N, C-alpha and C positions, 0 to 999 in steps of 0.2 A: 504494499500499500503506498502510495506519495504521500509527501506531508502536502498540507497545503498552505499554500504562500499565501500572504497580503501584504498590499503596498497600500501604505495609506500615504495621504497627501492632504495640504488644508491651508489655508491663512495663519499669520498670525492673531490665536487667540481661540482658534475652531474647535478644540478640544483632543487633538491630537495625541497629547502629552496623557489627558486622562483617559482616553482608548484602550494608548499603549498600557499605562498599569493597569486598565482592568484586564487586556489579555493573560498579561504577566502574569496577575496575580490569580488566574483562571487555570494556570500552567503552562502559557505561548514560550516560545524561546522568541526572544523580540533580537535583532537588529536594527539598531538606529541608524542609519546613515549619516545622520549631522553631528553626531556624536564621533563616530570614526572618522570622518572629514575632518574635524577642528580636533582630533586628537594630530592624526597624518599635521596638520598644519602649525600645529600648536610648536612649543619653543624647541628645538632639539627632531620635530616630527620626521616621518619616515618620506614627507613627499616635500621638506624646505629644499636638500640639496639640487631635484633633478628642477623644484621651482625658480633658485637662484641661477640653473647653468639655465633656463628657457628665456630668461624675467628678469636676470639682470638682482645683481646685493641691495637695488632699493628699492626691491622688492619684498625683504625681510628685515624683519626691526633689531633697534640693538638683544633682544631678549630673544630672536633667535628661529619667531614665528611670524607667519606670513604676515605682512601688511594688508590686510583684507580693505582699505578704503582704498589706496593705491591700487590695490588689483582690481577690487567691483571697477573702478574707473576705465583702468585697461583695457581689460575683455568683455565689457556692454559697450563697448563704440568698438571693436574689433572681433569680430566672428572667428575668424584664423587664430587668433590668441585666447579665445573664447573654449575651443575646440581642444590647443594646447594644453587649456590648463585641465578640463574634463580630463585628456588623457593621463593627463597625471596623475590626478584622484581619484576618478574611476575602479582601475584598478582595485587598491585596498579598499575600498568601498564593496565593491562588490564580493570582493573575499571576507567580507565583514566577522 
């Protein structure tokens, strides 16, 4: 028997965290893509070297984390850059 997989999306304040908490309390295994992504781009995170190589040291803070504001501005104005960032971030998120 294969496991049921559910993707949960929604805007800020829509109740995603509440639903995830209820599912986890009911015994579901939960992979939080946002949490995984944030951990890979935190100080010393596994995605930081590739981000610095592709986008430059200016996209990494003094603490060694992704400069989210700078990246946000860069990738929303440049679709190829957004695809490159996705290529860096999606594999560890998918591996969950």
